[in-house]
BAVEXVO-456108 format. One record per residue (C-alpha): x, y, z; residue number from 1. Coordinates in nm, 2 decimals. Layout:
@px X | py Y | pz Z | num NUM
...
//
This chain:
@px 19.02 | py 8.83 | pz 10.68 | num 1
@px 18.88 | py 8.58 | pz 10.91 | num 2
@px 19.07 | py 8.22 | pz 10.90 | num 3
@px 18.82 | py 7.91 | pz 10.93 | num 4
@px 18.90 | py 7.57 | pz 11.06 | num 5
@px 18.60 | py 7.31 | pz 10.96 | num 6
@px 18.60 | py 7.03 | pz 11.14 | num 7
@px 18.32 | py 6.73 | pz 11.04 | num 8
@px 18.39 | py 6.36 | pz 10.95 | num 9
@px 18.14 | py 6.39 | pz 10.62 | num 10
@px 18.36 | py 6.46 | pz 10.34 | num 11
@px 18.05 | py 6.59 | pz 10.13 | num 12
@px 17.99 | py 6.82 | pz 10.43 | num 13
@px 18.34 | py 6.95 | pz 10.43 | num 14
@px 18.30 | py 7.07 | pz 10.07 | num 15
@px 17.97 | py 7.22 | pz 10.11 | num 16
@px 18.08 | py 7.44 | pz 10.37 | num 17
@px 18.43 | py 7.51 | pz 10.16 | num 18
@px 18.22 | py 7.64 | pz 9.85 | num 19
@px 17.92 | py 7.82 | pz 10.06 | num 20
@px 18.24 | py 8.05 | pz 10.20 | num 21
@px 18.51 | py 8.02 | pz 9.88 | num 22
@px 18.41 | py 8.35 | pz 9.76 | num 23
@px 18.37 | py 8.53 | pz 10.04 | num 24
@px 18.66 | py 8.78 | pz 10.11 | num 25
@px 18.61 | py 8.83 | pz 10.43 | num 26
@px 18.71 | py 8.45 | pz 10.53 | num 27
@px 18.96 | py 8.17 | pz 10.42 | num 28
@px 18.93 | py 7.80 | pz 10.53 | num 29
@px 19.26 | py 7.74 | pz 10.63 | num 30
@px 19.24 | py 7.36 | pz 10.71 | num 31
@px 19.00 | py 7.09 | pz 10.78 | num 32
@px 18.96 | py 6.83 | pz 11.04 | num 33
@px 18.77 | py 6.50 | pz 11.02 | num 34
@px 18.80 | py 6.47 | pz 11.41 | num 35
@px 18.87 | py 6.60 | pz 11.71 | num 36
@px 19.21 | py 6.47 | pz 11.75 | num 37
@px 19.33 | py 6.63 | pz 11.45 | num 38
@px 19.11 | py 6.92 | pz 11.51 | num 39
@px 19.32 | py 7.01 | pz 11.80 | num 40
@px 19.66 | py 6.96 | pz 11.59 | num 41
@px 19.48 | py 7.19 | pz 11.35 | num 42
@px 19.41 | py 7.42 | pz 11.57 | num 43
@px 19.76 | py 7.43 | pz 11.76 | num 44
@px 19.91 | py 7.43 | pz 11.40 | num 45
@px 19.66 | py 7.72 | pz 11.25 | num 46
@px 19.51 | py 7.93 | pz 11.50 | num 47
@px 19.18 | py 7.95 | pz 11.33 | num 48
@px 18.97 | py 8.26 | pz 11.46 | num 49
@px 18.65 | py 8.06 | pz 11.41 | num 50
@px 18.55 | py 7.72 | pz 11.40 | num 51
@px 18.26 | py 7.50 | pz 11.23 | num 52
@px 18.22 | py 7.18 | pz 11.43 | num 53
@px 17.99 | py 6.87 | pz 11.37 | num 54
@px 17.81 | py 6.72 | pz 11.71 | num 55
@px 17.84 | py 6.39 | pz 11.57 | num 56
@px 18.22 | py 6.24 | pz 11.48 | num 57
@px 18.37 | py 5.94 | pz 11.55 | num 58
@px 18.68 | py 5.88 | pz 11.84 | num 59
@px 18.51 | py 6.19 | pz 12.03 | num 60
@px 18.15 | py 6.33 | pz 11.99 | num 61
@px 18.15 | py 6.72 | pz 11.88 | num 62
@px 17.98 | py 6.78 | pz 12.28 | num 63
@px 18.28 | py 6.65 | pz 12.46 | num 64
@px 18.54 | py 6.82 | pz 12.25 | num 65
@px 18.30 | py 7.19 | pz 12.25 | num 66
@px 18.37 | py 7.13 | pz 12.67 | num 67
@px 18.76 | py 7.09 | pz 12.65 | num 68
@px 18.80 | py 7.34 | pz 12.43 | num 69
@px 18.57 | py 7.55 | pz 12.58 | num 70
@px 18.75 | py 7.52 | pz 12.88 | num 71
@px 19.10 | py 7.51 | pz 12.78 | num 72
@px 19.14 | py 7.75 | pz 12.44 | num 73
@px 18.80 | py 7.92 | pz 12.44 | num 74
@px 18.73 | py 8.04 | pz 12.04 | num 75
@px 18.43 | py 8.11 | pz 11.80 | num 76
@px 18.26 | py 7.77 | pz 11.75 | num 77
@px 17.95 | py 7.75 | pz 11.51 | num 78
@px 17.80 | py 7.38 | pz 11.55 | num 79
@px 17.67 | py 7.21 | pz 11.25 | num 80
@px 17.43 | py 6.93 | pz 11.33 | num 81
@px 17.12 | py 6.71 | pz 11.23 | num 82
@px 16.76 | py 6.87 | pz 11.25 | num 83
@px 16.64 | py 6.52 | pz 11.37 | num 84
@px 16.51 | py 6.52 | pz 11.77 | num 85
@px 16.87 | py 6.38 | pz 11.88 | num 86
@px 17.07 | py 6.61 | pz 11.66 | num 87
@px 16.87 | py 6.94 | pz 11.79 | num 88
@px 16.86 | py 6.82 | pz 12.14 | num 89
@px 17.27 | py 6.84 | pz 12.12 | num 90
@px 17.27 | py 7.18 | pz 11.92 | num 91
@px 17.10 | py 7.32 | pz 12.23 | num 92
@px 17.33 | py 7.15 | pz 12.47 | num 93
@px 17.62 | py 7.28 | pz 12.27 | num 94
@px 17.51 | py 7.63 | pz 12.28 | num 95
@px 17.50 | py 7.62 | pz 12.65 | num 96
@px 17.85 | py 7.50 | pz 12.61 | num 97
@px 17.96 | py 7.82 | pz 12.49 | num 98
@px 17.90 | py 7.79 | pz 12.09 | num 99
@px 17.82 | py 8.06 | pz 11.94 | num 100
@px 17.53 | py 7.91 | pz 11.72 | num 101
@px 17.40 | py 7.61 | pz 11.56 | num 102
@px 17.31 | py 7.54 | pz 11.22 | num 103
@px 17.14 | py 7.24 | pz 11.06 | num 104
@px 17.27 | py 7.03 | pz 10.79 | num 105
@px 17.14 | py 7.02 | pz 10.45 | num 106
@px 16.90 | py 6.75 | pz 10.36 | num 107
@px 16.90 | py 6.57 | pz 10.05 | num 108
@px 16.66 | py 6.78 | pz 9.82 | num 109
@px 16.82 | py 7.10 | pz 9.98 | num 110
@px 17.18 | py 7.07 | pz 9.87 | num 111
@px 17.20 | py 7.33 | pz 9.61 | num 112
@px 17.09 | py 7.62 | pz 9.88 | num 113
@px 17.31 | py 7.46 | pz 10.16 | num 114
@px 17.47 | py 7.68 | pz 10.41 | num 115
@px 17.38 | py 8.03 | pz 10.25 | num 116
@px 17.37 | py 8.23 | pz 10.55 | num 117
@px 17.68 | py 8.06 | pz 10.66 | num 118
@px 17.93 | py 8.32 | pz 10.58 | num 119
@px 17.78 | py 8.59 | pz 10.76 | num 120
@px 17.75 | py 8.35 | pz 11.05 | num 121
@px 18.11 | py 8.31 | pz 11.06 | num 122
@px 18.17 | py 8.68 | pz 11.03 | num 123
@px 17.98 | py 8.77 | pz 11.32 | num 124
@px 18.05 | py 8.45 | pz 11.55 | num 125
@px 18.46 | py 8.55 | pz 11.50 | num 126
@px 18.39 | py 8.91 | pz 11.68 | num 127
@px 18.14 | py 8.76 | pz 11.91 | num 128
@px 18.19 | py 8.78 | pz 12.30 | num 129
@px 18.26 | py 8.46 | pz 12.39 | num 130
@px 18.02 | py 8.37 | pz 12.72 | num 131
@px 18.23 | py 8.07 | pz 12.99 | num 132
@px 18.04 | py 7.78 | pz 13.00 | num 133
@px 17.85 | py 7.66 | pz 13.35 | num 134
@px 17.61 | py 7.73 | pz 13.57 | num 135
@px 17.44 | py 8.12 | pz 13.50 | num 136
@px 17.33 | py 8.33 | pz 13.80 | num 137
@px 16.96 | py 8.32 | pz 13.85 | num 138
@px 16.74 | py 8.56 | pz 14.00 | num 139
@px 16.40 | py 8.41 | pz 14.17 | num 140
@px 16.06 | py 8.48 | pz 14.01 | num 141
@px 15.91 | py 8.81 | pz 14.10 | num 142
@px 15.64 | py 8.70 | pz 14.36 | num 143
@px 15.33 | py 8.90 | pz 14.33 | num 144
@px 15.33 | py 9.02 | pz 14.02 | num 145
@px 14.99 | py 9.24 | pz 13.93 | num 146
@px 14.96 | py 9.21 | pz 13.56 | num 147
@px 14.87 | py 9.56 | pz 13.42 | num 148
@px 14.73 | py 9.40 | pz 13.09 | num 149
@px 15.02 | py 9.44 | pz 12.87 | num 150
@px 15.18 | py 9.18 | pz 12.67 | num 151
@px 15.50 | py 9.10 | pz 12.61 | num 152
@px 15.68 | py 9.04 | pz 12.23 | num 153
@px 16.07 | py 8.92 | pz 12.19 | num 154
@px 16.26 | py 8.95 | pz 11.90 | num 155
@px 16.61 | py 8.68 | pz 11.92 | num 156
@px 16.87 | py 8.55 | pz 11.71 | num 157
@px 17.25 | py 8.43 | pz 11.72 | num 158
@px 17.32 | py 8.45 | pz 12.11 | num 159
@px 16.93 | py 8.42 | pz 12.18 | num 160
@px 16.92 | py 8.08 | pz 12.37 | num 161
@px 17.13 | py 8.17 | pz 12.72 | num 162
@px 16.97 | py 8.51 | pz 12.65 | num 163
@px 16.58 | py 8.43 | pz 12.68 | num 164
@px 16.69 | py 8.17 | pz 12.91 | num 165
@px 16.81 | py 8.43 | pz 13.16 | num 166
@px 16.53 | py 8.70 | pz 13.12 | num 167
@px 16.26 | py 8.42 | pz 13.14 | num 168
@px 16.37 | py 8.26 | pz 13.48 | num 169
@px 16.28 | py 8.57 | pz 13.64 | num 170
@px 15.92 | py 8.57 | pz 13.52 | num 171
@px 15.65 | py 8.42 | pz 13.76 | num 172
@px 15.35 | py 8.22 | pz 13.76 | num 173
@px 15.11 | py 8.52 | pz 13.68 | num 174
@px 15.35 | py 8.71 | pz 13.44 | num 175
@px 15.25 | py 8.89 | pz 13.14 | num 176
@px 15.13 | py 8.71 | pz 12.82 | num 177
@px 15.45 | py 8.68 | pz 12.61 | num 178
@px 15.48 | py 8.59 | pz 12.21 | num 179
@px 15.89 | py 8.50 | pz 12.08 | num 180
@px 16.02 | py 8.46 | pz 11.77 | num 181
@px 16.39 | py 8.35 | pz 11.83 | num 182
@px 16.61 | py 8.28 | pz 11.47 | num 183
@px 16.62 | py 7.89 | pz 11.43 | num 184
@px 16.54 | py 7.55 | pz 11.27 | num 185
@px 16.20 | py 7.43 | pz 11.32 | num 186
@px 16.35 | py 7.12 | pz 11.48 | num 187
@px 16.56 | py 7.30 | pz 11.72 | num 188
@px 16.27 | py 7.53 | pz 11.81 | num 189
@px 16.07 | py 7.18 | pz 11.95 | num 190
@px 16.36 | py 7.11 | pz 12.15 | num 191
@px 16.42 | py 7.47 | pz 12.27 | num 192
@px 16.04 | py 7.49 | pz 12.41 | num 193
@px 16.09 | py 7.16 | pz 12.55 | num 194
@px 16.40 | py 7.24 | pz 12.77 | num 195
@px 16.26 | py 7.58 | pz 12.83 | num 196
@px 15.96 | py 7.48 | pz 12.98 | num 197
@px 16.18 | py 7.26 | pz 13.18 | num 198
@px 16.38 | py 7.58 | pz 13.32 | num 199
@px 16.12 | py 7.83 | pz 13.39 | num 200
@px 15.80 | py 7.91 | pz 13.61 | num 201
@px 15.52 | py 7.99 | pz 13.31 | num 202
@px 15.39 | py 7.75 | pz 13.09 | num 203
@px 15.61 | py 7.75 | pz 12.77 | num 204
@px 15.51 | py 7.58 | pz 12.45 | num 205
@px 15.51 | py 7.65 | pz 12.07 | num 206
@px 15.26 | py 7.87 | pz 11.93 | num 207
@px 14.94 | py 7.72 | pz 11.78 | num 208
@px 14.67 | py 7.89 | pz 11.55 | num 209
@px 14.44 | py 8.08 | pz 11.78 | num 210
@px 14.60 | py 8.00 | pz 12.07 | num 211
@px 14.48 | py 8.31 | pz 12.35 | num 212
@px 14.70 | py 8.49 | pz 12.50 | num 213
@px 14.69 | py 8.41 | pz 12.89 | num 214
@px 14.90 | py 8.56 | pz 13.19 | num 215
@px 15.16 | py 8.30 | pz 13.31 | num 216
@px 15.20 | py 8.17 | pz 12.94 | num 217
@px 15.49 | py 8.22 | pz 12.65 | num 218
@px 15.40 | py 8.12 | pz 12.34 | num 219
@px 15.74 | py 8.06 | pz 12.10 | num 220
@px 15.73 | py 8.08 | pz 11.74 | num 221
@px 15.71 | py 7.72 | pz 11.60 | num 222
@px 15.94 | py 7.80 | pz 11.24 | num 223
@px 15.90 | py 7.57 | pz 10.96 | num 224
@px 15.66 | py 7.80 | pz 10.71 | num 225
@px 15.51 | py 8.01 | pz 10.97 | num 226
@px 15.59 | py 8.34 | pz 11.10 | num 227
@px 15.40 | py 8.42 | pz 11.42 | num 228
@px 15.19 | py 8.71 | pz 11.51 | num 229
@px 14.90 | py 8.86 | pz 11.71 | num 230
@px 14.50 | py 8.89 | pz 11.66 | num 231
@px 14.27 | py 9.05 | pz 11.79 | num 232
@px 13.91 | py 8.90 | pz 11.83 | num 233
@px 13.69 | py 9.14 | pz 11.99 | num 234
@px 13.84 | py 9.17 | pz 12.29 | num 235
@px 14.04 | py 8.92 | pz 12.32 | num 236
@px 14.42 | py 8.87 | pz 12.14 | num 237
@px 14.48 | py 8.54 | pz 12.00 | num 238
@px 14.80 | py 8.37 | pz 11.83 | num 239
@px 14.82 | py 8.39 | pz 11.44 | num 240
@px 15.09 | py 8.19 | pz 11.22 | num 241
@px 15.13 | py 8.38 | pz 10.94 | num 242
@px 15.20 | py 8.19 | pz 10.60 | num 243
@px 15.45 | py 8.37 | pz 10.39 | num 244
@px 15.80 | py 8.44 | pz 10.24 | num 245
@px 16.14 | py 8.49 | pz 10.42 | num 246
@px 16.16 | py 8.81 | pz 10.59 | num 247
@px 16.49 | py 8.99 | pz 10.62 | num 248
@px 16.61 | py 8.62 | pz 10.54 | num 249
@px 16.43 | py 8.48 | pz 10.83 | num 250
@px 16.14 | py 8.26 | pz 10.87 | num 251
@px 15.99 | py 8.33 | pz 11.18 | num 252
@px 16.09 | py 8.66 | pz 11.16 | num 253
@px 16.09 | py 8.95 | pz 11.41 | num 254
@px 15.95 | py 9.23 | pz 11.22 | num 255
@px 15.62 | py 9.06 | pz 11.13 | num 256
@px 15.57 | py 8.99 | pz 11.49 | num 257
@px 15.61 | py 9.33 | pz 11.58 | num 258
@px 15.43 | py 9.46 | pz 11.26 | num 259
@px 15.13 | py 9.23 | pz 11.42 | num 260
@px 15.08 | py 9.46 | pz 11.66 | num 261
@px 15.07 | py 9.82 | pz 11.58 | num 262
@px 14.72 | py 9.87 | pz 11.56 | num 263
@px 14.73 | py 9.81 | pz 11.96 | num 264
@px 15.06 | py 9.93 | pz 12.02 | num 265
@px 15.00 | py 10.09 | pz 12.34 | num 266
@px 14.94 | py 9.76 | pz 12.50 | num 267
@px 15.25 | py 9.63 | pz 12.39 | num 268
@px 15.66 | py 9.60 | pz 12.56 | num 269
@px 15.89 | py 9.52 | pz 12.32 | num 270
@px 16.21 | py 9.36 | pz 12.32 | num 271
@px 16.54 | py 9.28 | pz 12.06 | num 272
@px 16.82 | py 9.07 | pz 12.19 | num 273
@px 17.11 | py 8.97 | pz 12.08 | num 274
@px 17.17 | py 8.84 | pz 11.71 | num 275
@px 17.31 | py 8.94 | pz 11.36 | num 276
@px 17.15 | py 9.15 | pz 11.09 | num 277
@px 16.84 | py 9.35 | pz 11.16 | num 278
@px 16.53 | py 9.19 | pz 11.16 | num 279
@px 16.29 | py 9.35 | pz 11.38 | num 280
@px 16.46 | py 9.65 | pz 11.41 | num 281
@px 16.18 | py 9.80 | pz 11.17 | num 282
@px 15.92 | py 9.67 | pz 11.32 | num 283
@px 16.01 | py 9.80 | pz 11.68 | num 284
@px 15.98 | py 10.16 | pz 11.55 | num 285
@px 15.65 | py 10.13 | pz 11.40 | num 286
@px 15.60 | py 10.01 | pz 11.73 | num 287
@px 15.75 | py 10.27 | pz 11.89 | num 288
@px 15.56 | py 10.51 | pz 11.72 | num 289
@px 15.21 | py 10.35 | pz 11.77 | num 290
@px 15.27 | py 10.37 | pz 12.14 | num 291
@px 15.46 | py 10.11 | pz 12.26 | num 292
@px 15.70 | py 10.09 | pz 12.50 | num 293
@px 16.06 | py 9.93 | pz 12.32 | num 294
@px 16.39 | py 9.80 | pz 12.48 | num 295
@px 16.71 | py 9.68 | pz 12.35 | num 296
@px 16.99 | py 9.43 | pz 12.46 | num 297
@px 17.29 | py 9.67 | pz 12.55 | num 298
@px 17.64 | py 9.60 | pz 12.39 | num 299
@px 17.83 | py 9.44 | pz 12.62 | num 300
@px 17.61 | py 9.20 | pz 12.73 | num 301
@px 17.49 | py 9.11 | pz 12.35 | num 302
@px 17.70 | py 8.79 | pz 12.20 | num 303
@px 17.62 | py 9.00 | pz 11.90 | num 304
@px 17.49 | py 9.39 | pz 11.86 | num 305
@px 17.37 | py 9.34 | pz 11.54 | num 306
@px 16.99 | py 9.36 | pz 11.60 | num 307
@px 16.97 | py 9.53 | pz 11.91 | num 308
@px 17.21 | py 9.85 | pz 11.71 | num 309
@px 16.99 | py 9.82 | pz 11.41 | num 310
@px 16.68 | py 9.91 | pz 11.70 | num 311
@px 16.89 | py 10.17 | pz 11.90 | num 312
@px 17.04 | py 10.36 | pz 11.56 | num 313
@px 16.65 | py 10.38 | pz 11.36 | num 314
@px 16.54 | py 10.51 | pz 11.68 | num 315
@px 16.29 | py 10.19 | pz 11.74 | num 316
@px 16.47 | py 10.11 | pz 12.12 | num 317
@px 16.43 | py 10.42 | pz 12.35 | num 318
@px 16.72 | py 10.30 | pz 12.54 | num 319
@px 16.94 | py 9.97 | pz 12.56 | num 320
@px 16.93 | py 9.77 | pz 12.88 | num 321
@px 17.22 | py 9.50 | pz 13.02 | num 322
@px 17.03 | py 9.16 | pz 12.98 | num 323
@px 17.05 | py 9.11 | pz 13.36 | num 324
@px 16.82 | py 9.38 | pz 13.43 | num 325
@px 16.56 | py 9.32 | pz 13.14 | num 326
@px 16.32 | py 9.10 | pz 13.32 | num 327
@px 16.28 | py 9.36 | pz 13.57 | num 328
@px 16.26 | py 9.65 | pz 13.31 | num 329
@px 16.00 | py 9.44 | pz 13.14 | num 330
@px 15.81 | py 9.34 | pz 13.43 | num 331
@px 15.81 | py 9.68 | pz 13.58 | num 332
@px 15.64 | py 9.82 | pz 13.24 | num 333
@px 15.38 | py 9.52 | pz 13.29 | num 334
@px 15.29 | py 9.58 | pz 13.64 | num 335
@px 15.01 | py 9.78 | pz 13.80 | num 336
@px 15.19 | py 10.07 | pz 13.96 | num 337
@px 15.18 | py 10.05 | pz 14.35 | num 338
@px 14.87 | py 10.15 | pz 14.49 | num 339
@px 14.89 | py 10.42 | pz 14.83 | num 340
@px 14.78 | py 10.36 | pz 15.16 | num 341
@px 14.49 | py 10.42 | pz 15.22 | num 342
@px 14.36 | py 10.42 | pz 14.92 | num 343
@px 14.22 | py 10.07 | pz 14.86 | num 344
@px 13.85 | py 9.94 | pz 15.02 | num 345
@px 13.73 | py 9.60 | pz 15.00 | num 346
@px 14.00 | py 9.47 | pz 14.74 | num 347
@px 13.90 | py 9.72 | pz 14.48 | num 348
@px 14.13 | py 10.02 | pz 14.39 | num 349
@px 13.96 | py 10.38 | pz 14.39 | num 350
//
């Protein structure tokens, strides 16, 4: 049984979190704290396996406390943040500091379904591989990339913010068109797109209905009421925002992204990164059967190995690849093979 400490200055939120996990035999709430100073003492006394931590608190904010915690006594933390612009930016900062996941605080009209997925998330976080905070080594983007026409589809969830930053940091301004579904609240996705676009060389934006897929561009599922898919119009491929219910508990869903490309599977390279559950595994299997190349992040480099494991077990993924090698593998599959010496005439391959 995993021991949980709830840290939040709102008694209402603490009560909602406690109620959400009360009936789960895998979890036990061992204490509550209303600020980081109380939390520090409770951690010493109770030795919890996982924390829920509010971003905005009195005396010391959650980000400052998280930074100290991950430096002095690293442990799994799930951040709880308002889905405002300020709150979502803070949530992403928390992930960069080492939090396993961030979830949004429920709106007033959604209290009844608040934190429905929190038990599974806390269990996954309890056994997650913690990443040390601080600068990550990055390889330089590939220069002179010669695109062969294949498109890249990536699905990710828990731990995906760091994983996506790692992969995309190696993509150049001529990278293959890349579509991404990351499990995250809508407001967080908007802030994530802004953050990523500052860090990588390709142009990254939230996907828009009908946006043409172009080399050097990365399209992030906007979430909210829509899933992201691909649609083909004549010889052109475009983003397609799909209205519909949640799939595998998620909207946006990786399965829907992958399944939208099955009819032209031989033109696709798909990747499943770290995340809990199995969203994307069935869609990846359909893609592989349709001729796509399919990779999954390996267990050693995944924060949570659920989604990649499911794709490897059902045969959807061809093989597991370490996070640091994924960008190179993807770009190799999307590149024109090296041209033999003496086979080029006037700039035209023969």
